[in-house]
C-alpha positions as protocol buffer text, in pm:
chain_id: "A"
residue {
  index: 1
  type: MET
  ca { x: 0 y: 0 z: 0 }
}
residue {
  index: 2
  type: ASN
  ca { x: 95 y: 361 z: -42 }
}
residue {
  index: 3
  type: PRO
  ca { x: 51 y: 601 z: 249 }
}
residue {
  index: 4
  type: TYR
  ca { x: -233 y: 843 z: 191 }
}
residue {
  index: 5
  type: LEU
  ca { x: -201 y: 1220 z: 198 }
}
residue {
  index: 6
  type: ILE
  ca { x: -368 y: 1407 z: 484 }
}
residue {
  index: 7
  type: LYS
  ca { x: -461 y: 1774 z: 466 }
}
residue {
  index: 8
  type: ILE
  ca { x: -413 y: 1951 z: 801 }
}
residue {
  index: 9
  type: PRO
  ca { x: -693 y: 2206 z: 860 }
}
residue {
  index: 10
  type: LEU
  ca { x: -600 y: 2555 z: 975 }
}
residue {
  index: 11
  type: ALA
  ca { x: -800 y: 2837 z: 1129 }
}
residue {
  index: 12
  type: ILE
  ca { x: -826 y: 3143 z: 905 }
}
residue {
  index: 13
  type: ASP
  ca { x: -604 y: 3352 z: 1132 }
}
residue {
  index: 14
  type: GLU
  ca { x: -338 y: 3086 z: 1203 }
}
residue {
  index: 15
  type: SER
  ca { x: -29 y: 2967 z: 1011 }
}
residue {
  index: 16
  type: PHE
  ca { x: 8 y: 2642 z: 1210 }
}
residue {
  index: 17
  type: SER
  ca { x: -209 y: 2422 z: 1430 }
}
residue {
  index: 18
  type: LEU
  ca { x: -190 y: 2286 z: 1782 }
}
residue {
  index: 19
  type: ARG
  ca { x: -462 y: 2059 z: 1915 }
}
residue {
  index: 20
  type: THR
  ca { x: -531 y: 1807 z: 2190 }
}
residue {
  index: 21
  type: ASP
  ca { x: -643 y: 1464 z: 2069 }
}
residue {
  index: 22
  type: ILE
  ca { x: -836 y: 1246 z: 2316 }
}
residue {
  index: 23
  type: SER
  ca { x: -964 y: 909 z: 2197 }
}
residue {
  index: 24
  type: ARG
  ca { x: -1017 y: 543 z: 2282 }
}
residue {
  index: 25
  type: GLY
  ca { x: -676 y: 438 z: 2154 }
}
residue {
  index: 26
  type: PHE
  ca { x: -445 y: 540 z: 1870 }
}
residue {
  index: 27
  type: ASN
  ca { x: -582 y: 400 z: 1547 }
}
residue {
  index: 28
  type: SER
  ca { x: -435 y: 605 z: 1263 }
}
residue {
  index: 29
  type: GLN
  ca { x: -384 y: 476 z: 912 }
}
residue {
  index: 30
  type: TRP
  ca { x: -52 y: 471 z: 725 }
}
residue {
  index: 31
  type: HIS
  ca { x: -33 y: 835 z: 611 }
}
residue {
  index: 32
  type: TYR
  ca { x: 185 y: 1139 z: 555 }
}
residue {
  index: 33
  type: HIS
  ca { x: 145 y: 1516 z: 527 }
}
residue {
  index: 34
  type: SER
  ca { x: 358 y: 1805 z: 411 }
}
residue {
  index: 35
  type: GLU
  ca { x: 355 y: 1961 z: 759 }
}
residue {
  index: 36
  type: ILE
  ca { x: 618 y: 1879 z: 1020 }
}
residue {
  index: 37
  type: GLU
  ca { x: 452 y: 1719 z: 1325 }
}
residue {
  index: 38
  type: LEU
  ca { x: 555 y: 1735 z: 1690 }
}
residue {
  index: 39
  type: ILE
  ca { x: 346 y: 1500 z: 1902 }
}
residue {
  index: 40
  type: TYR
  ca { x: 358 y: 1479 z: 2281 }
}
residue {
  index: 41
  type: ILE
  ca { x: 190 y: 1162 z: 2408 }
}
residue {
  index: 42
  type: ILE
  ca { x: 40 y: 1264 z: 2741 }
}
residue {
  index: 43
  type: GLN
  ca { x: -98 y: 914 z: 2793 }
}
residue {
  index: 44
  type: GLY
  ca { x: -114 y: 614 z: 2564 }
}
residue {
  index: 45
  type: THR
  ca { x: 84 y: 303 z: 2477 }
}
residue {
  index: 46
  type: GLY
  ca { x: 120 y: 108 z: 2157 }
}
residue {
  index: 47
  type: THR
  ca { x: 333 y: 73 z: 1847 }
}
residue {
  index: 48
  type: GLY
  ca { x: 460 y: 347 z: 1619 }
}
residue {
  index: 49
  type: PHE
  ca { x: 555 y: 297 z: 1254 }
}
residue {
  index: 50
  type: PHE
  ca { x: 786 y: 568 z: 1120 }
}
residue {
  index: 51
  type: GLY
  ca { x: 919 y: 530 z: 768 }
}
residue {
  index: 52
  type: ASN
  ca { x: 1060 y: 177 z: 760 }
}
residue {
  index: 53
  type: SER
  ca { x: 1107 y: 141 z: 1138 }
}
residue {
  index: 54
  type: ILE
  ca { x: 899 y: 26 z: 1433 }
}
residue {
  index: 55
  type: ARG
  ca { x: 918 y: 131 z: 1796 }
}
residue {
  index: 56
  type: ASN
  ca { x: 708 y: 109 z: 2110 }
}
residue {
  index: 57
  type: ILE
  ca { x: 535 y: 429 z: 2214 }
}
residue {
  index: 58
  type: GLU
  ca { x: 437 y: 513 z: 2570 }
}
residue {
  index: 59
  type: ASP
  ca { x: 326 y: 785 z: 2810 }
}
residue {
  index: 60
  type: ASP
  ca { x: 537 y: 1103 z: 2798 }
}
residue {
  index: 61
  type: ASP
  ca { x: 700 y: 1030 z: 2459 }
}
residue {
  index: 62
  type: LEU
  ca { x: 785 y: 1335 z: 2247 }
}
residue {
  index: 63
  type: ILE
  ca { x: 826 y: 1266 z: 1876 }
}
residue {
  index: 64
  type: LEU
  ca { x: 918 y: 1491 z: 1583 }
}
residue {
  index: 65
  type: ILE
  ca { x: 792 y: 1366 z: 1245 }
}
residue {
  index: 66
  type: GLY
  ca { x: 934 y: 1521 z: 931 }
}
residue {
  index: 67
  type: SER
  ca { x: 751 y: 1654 z: 627 }
}
residue {
  index: 68
  type: ASN
  ca { x: 610 y: 1369 z: 412 }
}
residue {
  index: 69
  type: LEU
  ca { x: 746 y: 1094 z: 643 }
}
residue {
  index: 70
  type: PRO
  ca { x: 488 y: 810 z: 631 }
}
residue {
  index: 71
  type: HIS
  ca { x: 381 y: 709 z: 982 }
}
residue {
  index: 72
  type: MET
  ca { x: 110 y: 538 z: 1186 }
}
residue {
  index: 73
  type: LEU
  ca { x: 31 y: 494 z: 1558 }
}
residue {
  index: 74
  type: LYS
  ca { x: -155 y: 188 z: 1687 }
}
residue {
  index: 75
  type: SER
  ca { x: -261 y: 125 z: 2046 }
}
residue {
  index: 76
  type: ASP
  ca { x: -219 y: -210 z: 2219 }
}
residue {
  index: 77
  type: PRO
  ca { x: -556 y: -382 z: 2161 }
}
residue {
  index: 78
  type: GLU
  ca { x: -527 y: -591 z: 2476 }
}
residue {
  index: 79
  type: VAL
  ca { x: -493 y: -273 z: 2684 }
}
residue {
  index: 80
  type: TYR
  ca { x: -764 y: -61 z: 2525 }
}
residue {
  index: 81
  type: HIS
  ca { x: -1016 y: -341 z: 2479 }
}
residue {
  index: 82
  type: SER
  ca { x: -994 y: -476 z: 2833 }
}
residue {
  index: 83
  type: HIS
  ca { x: -1003 y: -140 z: 3016 }
}
residue {
  index: 84
  type: SER
  ca { x: -1321 y: 40 z: 2919 }
}
residue {
  index: 85
  type: GLU
  ca { x: -1214 y: 368 z: 3078 }
}
residue {
  index: 86
  type: ARG
  ca { x: -865 y: 376 z: 2921 }
}
residue {
  index: 87
  type: ILE
  ca { x: -803 y: 666 z: 2680 }
}
residue {
  index: 88
  type: THR
  ca { x: -516 y: 810 z: 2483 }
}
residue {
  index: 89
  type: GLU
  ca { x: -433 y: 1179 z: 2496 }
}
residue {
  index: 90
  type: ALA
  ca { x: -182 y: 1368 z: 2286 }
}
residue {
  index: 91
  type: LEU
  ca { x: -84 y: 1728 z: 2218 }
}
residue {
  index: 92
  type: VAL
  ca { x: -21 y: 1756 z: 1842 }
}
residue {
  index: 93
  type: LEU
  ca { x: 158 y: 2045 z: 1670 }
}
residue {
  index: 94
  type: HIS
  ca { x: 162 y: 2075 z: 1289 }
}
residue {
  index: 95
  type: PHE
  ca { x: 352 y: 2347 z: 1104 }
}
residue {
  index: 96
  type: PRO
  ca { x: 462 y: 2384 z: 739 }
}
residue {
  index: 97
  type: PRO
  ca { x: 835 y: 2342 z: 672 }
}
residue {
  index: 98
  type: ASN
  ca { x: 840 y: 2675 z: 486 }
}
residue {
  index: 99
  type: ILE
  ca { x: 691 y: 2871 z: 776 }
}
residue {
  index: 100
  type: LEU
  ca { x: 862 y: 3208 z: 827 }
}
residue {
  index: 101
  type: THR
  ca { x: 1049 y: 3160 z: 496 }
}
residue {
  index: 102
  type: THR
  ca { x: 1198 y: 3509 z: 475 }
}
residue {
  index: 103
  type: PHE
  ca { x: 1277 y: 3520 z: 846 }
}
residue {
  index: 104
  type: LEU
  ca { x: 1456 y: 3184 z: 829 }
}
residue {
  index: 105
  type: GLN
  ca { x: 1680 y: 3309 z: 547 }
}
residue {
  index: 106
  type: LEU
  ca { x: 1853 y: 3539 z: 795 }
}
residue {
  index: 107
  type: PRO
  ca { x: 2207 y: 3419 z: 888 }
}
residue {
  index: 108
  type: GLU
  ca { x: 2111 y: 3388 z: 1254 }
}
residue {
  index: 109
  type: ASN
  ca { x: 1847 y: 3130 z: 1166 }
}
residue {
  index: 110
  type: LYS
  ca { x: 2055 y: 2901 z: 947 }
}
residue {
  index: 111
  type: LYS
  ca { x: 2049 y: 2616 z: 1201 }
}
residue {
  index: 112
  type: ILE
  ca { x: 1670 y: 2632 z: 1232 }
}
residue {
  index: 113
  type: SER
  ca { x: 1634 y: 2632 z: 854 }
}
residue {
  index: 114
  type: ASN
  ca { x: 1866 y: 2330 z: 828 }
}
residue {
  index: 115
  type: LEU
  ca { x: 1672 y: 2147 z: 1099 }
}
residue {
  index: 116
  type: LEU
  ca { x: 1344 y: 2184 z: 909 }
}
residue {
  index: 117
  type: GLN
  ca { x: 1509 y: 2026 z: 605 }
}
residue {
  index: 118
  type: GLN
  ca { x: 1659 y: 1736 z: 801 }
}
residue {
  index: 119
  type: THR
  ca { x: 1358 y: 1596 z: 989 }
}
residue {
  index: 120
  type: ASN
  ca { x: 1264 y: 1347 z: 717 }
}
residue {
  index: 121
  type: LEU
  ca { x: 1379 y: 1050 z: 929 }
}
residue {
  index: 122
  type: GLY
  ca { x: 1187 y: 1159 z: 1240 }
}
residue {
  index: 123
  type: ILE
  ca { x: 1337 y: 1222 z: 1584 }
}
residue {
  index: 124
  type: LEU
  ca { x: 1262 y: 1090 z: 1935 }
}
residue {
  index: 125
  type: LEU
  ca { x: 1332 y: 1367 z: 2186 }
}
residue {
  index: 126
  type: THR
  ca { x: 1446 y: 1279 z: 2539 }
}
residue {
  index: 127
  type: GLY
  ca { x: 1599 y: 1414 z: 2859 }
}
residue {
  index: 128
  type: ASN
  ca { x: 1601 y: 1780 z: 2962 }
}
residue {
  index: 129
  type: THR
  ca { x: 1528 y: 1890 z: 2606 }
}
residue {
  index: 130
  type: LYS
  ca { x: 1202 y: 1697 z: 2611 }
}
residue {
  index: 131
  type: VAL
  ca { x: 1103 y: 1849 z: 2946 }
}
residue {
  index: 132
  type: GLU
  ca { x: 1163 y: 2205 z: 2822 }
}
residue {
  index: 133
  type: ILE
  ca { x: 984 y: 2147 z: 2492 }
}
residue {
  index: 134
  type: ILE
  ca { x: 678 y: 2006 z: 2670 }
}
residue {
  index: 135
  type: LYS
  ca { x: 666 y: 2313 z: 2896 }
}
residue {
  index: 136
  type: THR
  ca { x: 681 y: 2540 z: 2591 }
}
residue {
  index: 137
  type: LEU
  ca { x: 418 y: 2335 z: 2405 }
}
residue {
  index: 138
  type: LYS
  ca { x: 178 y: 2382 z: 2695 }
}
residue {
  index: 139
  type: LEU
  ca { x: 239 y: 2758 z: 2690 }
}
residue {
  index: 140
  type: LEU
  ca { x: 187 y: 2761 z: 2314 }
}
residue {
  index: 141
  type: ASN
  ca { x: -146 y: 2587 z: 2360 }
}
residue {
  index: 142
  type: PHE
  ca { x: -286 y: 2897 z: 2532 }
}
residue {
  index: 143
  type: ALA
  ca { x: -92 y: 3166 z: 2343 }
}
residue {
  index: 144
  type: LYS
  ca { x: -245 y: 3415 z: 2101 }
}
residue {
  index: 145
  type: ASN
  ca { x: -130 y: 3598 z: 1790 }
}
residue {
  index: 146
  type: SER
  ca { x: 246 y: 3662 z: 1754 }
}
residue {
  index: 147
  type: GLN
  ca { x: 321 y: 3496 z: 2089 }
}
residue {
  index: 148
  type: ARG
  ca { x: 242 y: 3164 z: 1917 }
}
residue {
  index: 149
  type: LEU
  ca { x: 527 y: 3218 z: 1670 }
}
residue {
  index: 150
  type: ILE
  ca { x: 766 y: 3310 z: 1950 }
}
residue {
  index: 151
  type: TYR
  ca { x: 695 y: 2984 z: 2133 }
}
residue {
  index: 152
  type: LEU
  ca { x: 729 y: 2787 z: 1809 }
}
residue {
  index: 153
  type: LEU
  ca { x: 1074 y: 2937 z: 1750 }
}
residue {
  index: 154
  type: GLN
  ca { x: 1171 y: 2853 z: 2109 }
}
residue {
  index: 155
  type: ILE
  ca { x: 1072 y: 2490 z: 2047 }
}
residue {
  index: 156
  type: LEU
  ca { x: 1280 y: 2475 z: 1729 }
}
residue {
  index: 157
  type: GLN
  ca { x: 1579 y: 2625 z: 1909 }
}
residue {
  index: 158
  type: LEU
  ca { x: 1549 y: 2366 z: 2188 }
}
residue {
  index: 159
  type: ILE
  ca { x: 1552 y: 2086 z: 1930 }
}
residue {
  index: 160
  type: ILE
  ca { x: 1864 y: 2232 z: 1766 }
}
residue {
  index: 161
  type: ASP
  ca { x: 2043 y: 2256 z: 2101 }
}
residue {
  index: 162
  type: GLU
  ca { x: 1984 y: 1883 z: 2167 }
}
residue {
  index: 163
  type: GLN
  ca { x: 2297 y: 1695 z: 2059 }
}
residue {
  index: 164
  type: ASN
  ca { x: 2182 y: 1333 z: 2108 }
}
residue {
  index: 165
  type: HIS
  ca { x: 1896 y: 1281 z: 1862 }
}
residue {
  index: 166
  type: THR
  ca { x: 1746 y: 934 z: 1825 }
}
residue {
  index: 167
  type: LEU
  ca { x: 1634 y: 889 z: 1464 }
}
residue {
  index: 168
  type: LEU
  ca { x: 1306 y: 703 z: 1408 }
}
residue {
  index: 169
  type: SER
  ca { x: 1339 y: 576 z: 1050 }
}
residue {
  index: 170
  type: GLU
  ca { x: 1637 y: 399 z: 897 }
}
residue {
  index: 171
  type: ALA
  ca { x: 1567 y: 527 z: 546 }
}
residue {
  index: 172
  type: VAL
  ca { x: 1384 y: 808 z: 369 }
}
residue {
  index: 173
  type: LEU
  ca { x: 1062 y: 676 z: 217 }
}
residue {
  index: 174
  type: LYS
  ca { x: 913 y: 871 z: -70 }
}
residue {
  index: 175
  type: PRO
  ca { x: 533 y: 890 z: -61 }
}
residue {
  index: 176
  type: PHE
  ca { x: 341 y: 743 z: -353 }
}
residue {
  index: 177
  type: PHE
  ca { x: 22 y: 887 z: -491 }
}
residue {
  index: 178
  type: ASN
  ca { x: -161 y: 594 z: -654 }
}
residue {
  index: 179
  type: LYS
  ca { x: -505 y: 606 z: -491 }
}
residue {
  index: 180
  type: ASN
  ca { x: -591 y: 256 z: -611 }
}
residue {
  index: 181
  type: ASP
  ca { x: -300 y: 120 z: -411 }
}
residue {
  index: 182
  type: GLU
  ca { x: -333 y: 318 z: -88 }
}
residue {
  index: 183
  type: ASN
  ca { x: -485 y: 43 z: 131 }
}
residue {
  index: 184
  type: ARG
  ca { x: -232 y: -235 z: 79 }
}
residue {
  index: 185
  type: LEU
  ca { x: 29 y: -153 z: 340 }
}
residue {
  index: 186
  type: ASN
  ca { x: -243 y: -69 z: 593 }
}
residue {
  index: 187
  type: ARG
  ca { x: -377 y: -422 z: 548 }
}
residue {
  index: 188
  type: VAL
  ca { x: -30 y: -570 z: 587 }
}
residue {
  index: 189
  type: TYR
  ca { x: 48 y: -367 z: 901 }
}
residue {
  index: 190
  type: HIS
  ca { x: -286 y: -432 z: 1069 }
}
residue {
  index: 191
  type: TYR
  ca { x: -282 y: -802 z: 986 }
}
residue {
  index: 192
  type: THR
  ca { x: 74 y: -837 z: 1114 }
}
residue {
  index: 193
  type: LEU
  ca { x: -3 y: -657 z: 1442 }
}
residue {
  index: 194
  type: ASN
  ca { x: -306 y: -880 z: 1499 }
}
residue {
  index: 195
  type: ASN
  ca { x: -132 y: -1209 z: 1417 }
}
residue {
  index: 196
  type: PHE
  ca { x: 241 y: -1180 z: 1491 }
}
residue {
  index: 197
  type: SER
  ca { x: 214 y: -1409 z: 1796 }
}
residue {
  index: 198
  type: ARG
  ca { x: 165 y: -1709 z: 1566 }
}
residue {
  index: 199
  type: GLU
  ca { x: 331 y: -1826 z: 1246 }
}
residue {
  index: 200
  type: ILE
  ca { x: 247 y: -1607 z: 944 }
}
residue {
  index: 201
  type: LYS
  ca { x: 325 y: -1780 z: 617 }
}
residue {
  index: 202
  type: LEU
  ca { x: 437 y: -1572 z: 320 }
}
residue {
  index: 203
  type: LYS
  ca { x: 144 y: -1689 z: 106 }
}
residue {
  index: 204
  type: GLU
  ca { x: -96 y: -1591 z: 384 }
}
residue {
  index: 205
  type: ILE
  ca { x: 25 y: -1231 z: 405 }
}
residue {
  index: 206
  type: ALA
  ca { x: 48 y: -1204 z: 25 }
}
residue {
  index: 207
  type: ASP
  ca { x: -312 y: -1325 z: -11 }
}
residue {
  index: 208
  type: ILE
  ca { x: -455 y: -1037 z: 192 }
}
residue {
  index: 209
  type: VAL
  ca { x: -329 y: -792 z: -71 }
}
residue {
  index: 210
  type: TYR
  ca { x: -411 y: -1025 z: -362 }
}
residue {
  index: 211
  type: MET
  ca { x: -52 y: -1085 z: -470 }
}
residue {
  index: 212
  type: SER
  ca { x: 166 y: -1386 z: -532 }
}
residue {
  index: 213
  type: PRO
  ca { x: 435 y: -1441 z: -265 }
}
residue {
  index: 214
  type: HIS
  ca { x: 709 y: -1338 z: -510 }
}
residue {
  index: 215
  type: SER
  ca { x: 529 y: -1020 z: -617 }
}
residue {
  index: 216
  type: PHE
  ca { x: 450 y: -932 z: -256 }
}
residue {
  index: 217
  type: CYS
  ca { x: 816 y: -965 z: -151 }
}
residue {
  index: 218
  type: ARG
  ca { x: 926 y: -731 z: -428 }
}
residue {
  index: 219
  type: TYR
  ca { x: 642 y: -490 z: -355 }
}
residue {
  index: 220
  type: PHE
  ca { x: 703 y: -470 z: 20 }
}
residue {
  index: 221
  type: LYS
  ca { x: 1079 y: -425 z: -23 }
}
residue {
  index: 222
  type: SER
  ca { x: 1029 y: -150 z: -282 }
}
residue {
  index: 223
  type: ARG
  ca { x: 793 y: 43 z: -53 }
}
residue {
  index: 224
  type: THR
  ca { x: 969 y: 1 z: 282 }
}
residue {
  index: 225
  type: LYS
  ca { x: 1332 y: -74 z: 186 }
}
residue {
  index: 226
  type: LYS
  ca { x: 1301 y: -378 z: 413 }
}
residue {
  index: 227
  type: ARG
  ca { x: 1213 y: -746 z: 369 }
}
residue {
  index: 228
  type: TYR
  ca { x: 878 y: -852 z: 517 }
}
residue {
  index: 229
  type: SER
  ca { x: 1051 y: -1125 z: 719 }
}
residue {
  index: 230
  type: LEU
  ca { x: 1265 y: -860 z: 890 }
}
residue {
  index: 231
  type: PHE
  ca { x: 964 y: -635 z: 947 }
}
residue {
  index: 232
  type: LEU
  ca { x: 776 y: -924 z: 1114 }
}
residue {
  index: 233
  type: LEU
  ca { x: 1080 y: -1005 z: 1326 }
}
residue {
  index: 234
  type: GLU
  ca { x: 1105 y: -642 z: 1443 }
}
residue {
  index: 235
  type: VAL
  ca { x: 736 y: -637 z: 1536 }
}
residue {
  index: 236
  type: ARG
  ca { x: 789 y: -949 z: 1748 }
}
residue {
  index: 237
  type: ILE
  ca { x: 1104 y: -817 z: 1915 }
}
residue {
  index: 238
  type: SER
  ca { x: 931 y: -484 z: 1983 }
}
residue {
  index: 239
  type: HIS
  ca { x: 650 y: -670 z: 2161 }
}
residue {
  index: 240
  type: ALA
  ca { x: 905 y: -873 z: 2358 }
}
residue {
  index: 241
  type: CYS
  ca { x: 1076 y: -552 z: 2471 }
}
residue {
  index: 242
  type: LYS
  ca { x: 743 y: -421 z: 2596 }
}
residue {
  index: 243
  type: LEU
  ca { x: 679 y: -738 z: 2799 }
}
residue {
  index: 244
  type: LEU
  ca { x: 1034 y: -748 z: 2936 }
}
residue {
  index: 245
  type: SER
  ca { x: 1008 y: -391 z: 3061 }
}
residue {
  index: 246
  type: SER
  ca { x: 654 y: -403 z: 3202 }
}
residue {
  index: 247
  type: THR
  ca { x: 587 y: -757 z: 3328 }
}
residue {
  index: 248
  type: ASP
  ca { x: 753 y: -1028 z: 3535 }
}
residue {
  index: 249
  type: TYR
  ca { x: 677 y: -1304 z: 3283 }
}
residue {
  index: 250
  type: SER
  ca { x: 955 y: -1554 z: 3234 }
}
residue {
  index: 251
  type: ILE
  ca { x: 1169 y: -1509 z: 2924 }
}
residue {
  index: 252
  type: ALA
  ca { x: 1037 y: -1841 z: 2790 }
}
residue {
  index: 253
  type: ILE
  ca { x: 677 y: -1718 z: 2814 }
}
residue {
  index: 254
  type: ILE
  ca { x: 768 y: -1382 z: 2657 }
}
residue {
  index: 255
  type: SER
  ca { x: 938 y: -1566 z: 2373 }
}
residue {
  index: 256
  type: TYR
  ca { x: 621 y: -1767 z: 2307 }
}
residue {
  index: 257
  type: GLU
  ca { x: 387 y: -1466 z: 2346 }
}
residue {
  index: 258
  type: SER
  ca { x: 597 y: -1277 z: 2091 }
}
residue {
  index: 259
  type: GLY
  ca { x: 564 y: -1542 z: 1823 }
}
residue {
  index: 260
  type: PHE
  ca { x: 883 y: -1745 z: 1871 }
}
residue {
  index: 261
  type: MET
  ca { x: 846 y: -2121 z: 1895 }
}
residue {
  index: 262
  type: ASN
  ca { x: 1211 y: -2173 z: 1989 }
}
residue {
  index: 263
  type: LEU
  ca { x: 1378 y: -2003 z: 2288 }
}
residue {
  index: 264
  type: SER
  ca { x: 1731 y: -2016 z: 2147 }
}
residue {
  index: 265
  type: ASN
  ca { x: 1604 y: -1864 z: 1823 }
}
residue {
  index: 266
  type: PHE
  ca { x: 1439 y: -1585 z: 2024 }
}
residue {
  index: 267
  type: ASN
  ca { x: 1757 y: -1514 z: 2222 }
}
residue {
  index: 268
  type: ARG
  ca { x: 1967 y: -1502 z: 1905 }
}
residue {
  index: 269
  type: HIS
  ca { x: 1737 y: -1265 z: 1717 }
}
residue {
  index: 270
  type: PHE
  ca { x: 1683 y: -1044 z: 2022 }
}
residue {
  index: 271
  type: LYS
  ca { x: 2058 y: -996 z: 2067 }
}
residue {
  index: 272
  type: LEU
  ca { x: 2098 y: -926 z: 1696 }
}
residue {
  index: 273
  type: ILE
  ca { x: 1833 y: -651 z: 1688 }
}
residue {
  index: 274
  type: VAL
  ca { x: 1852 y: -499 z: 2037 }
}
residue {
  index: 275
  type: GLY
  ca { x: 2224 y: -550 z: 2099 }
}
residue {
  index: 276
  type: LYS
  ca { x: 2159 y: -712 z: 2438 }
}
residue {
  index: 277
  type: THR
  ca { x: 2028 y: -1042 z: 2562 }
}
residue {
  index: 278
  type: PRO
  ca { x: 1668 y: -1044 z: 2692 }
}
residue {
  index: 279
  type: LEU
  ca { x: 1799 y: -1073 z: 3049 }
}
residue {
  index: 280
  type: GLU
  ca { x: 2039 y: -779 z: 3004 }
}
residue {
  index: 281
  type: TYR
  ca { x: 1756 y: -573 z: 2857 }
}
residue {
  index: 282
  type: ARG
  ca { x: 1522 y: -658 z: 3147 }
}
residue {
  index: 283
  type: LYS
  ca { x: 1781 y: -560 z: 3409 }
}
residue {
  index: 284
  type: GLN
  ca { x: 1755 y: -200 z: 3288 }
}
residue {
  index: 285
  type: PHE
  ca { x: 1404 y: -193 z: 3432 }
}
residue {
  index: 286
  type: HIS
  ca { x: 1490 y: -358 z: 3765 }
}
residue {
  index: 287
  type: ILE
  ca { x: 1255 y: -653 z: 3716 }
}
residue {
  index: 288
  type: LYS
  ca { x: 1420 y: -948 z: 3886 }
}
residue {
  index: 289
  type: HIS
  ca { x: 1363 y: -1323 z: 3851 }
}
């Protein structure tokens, strides 16, 4: 599938938008937009797809998404189906990359201008920078007129001052515009998220988008710059990371719940992708066995 283009609505007297989204779980489709997006997840957990990468999302995450970077947020179904009162809440800022064009051409603003051109991989913001940006976002939410632009510039300056950026996507994905094809990758992503805990055969996943296995492999690789087998593996490891950090399940149970039928196979792939063994990863969160 190709990501679909979203048009961000603006008030007549505003050049960028800031809104609070409250819902029963993140359930966006695979999409992109020309605006740069800064999203602060006040509360909500799930999985984020950014370009050709996957990562867990959780309360208090602050994420910068570049212009035209395909992305999607999905809540954990077991969390938001079993807790009827559970909601997600996010503060979402959208602004065009060419905002303040003339102003940004001034020599003093070269770093800000460069930043706006270099966000196409997406950035996870952490530490003191995140804390300061969140404070400024909250002020921006109640600001009026030119004060809004001042707070926006302060946010951009804070991002520039942060030296340790964590990039979200491994590769730049160019959006496609074929409307007849826009649902395919959504089907693949949703089906994978709903079934990764069991074996998914290549023919099975190819059938849901009405392709032969060979055609599907070529299609998926051309759209995501990644093999489907690796994508599925990363979804499983991402789920395992979530369980290791938030439960006291044994590693054997986590391996099985994440779709691995063989514990040694799980340990090997986990170390390859995460860079640590499951036990080493768990120790970061002080969950003992």
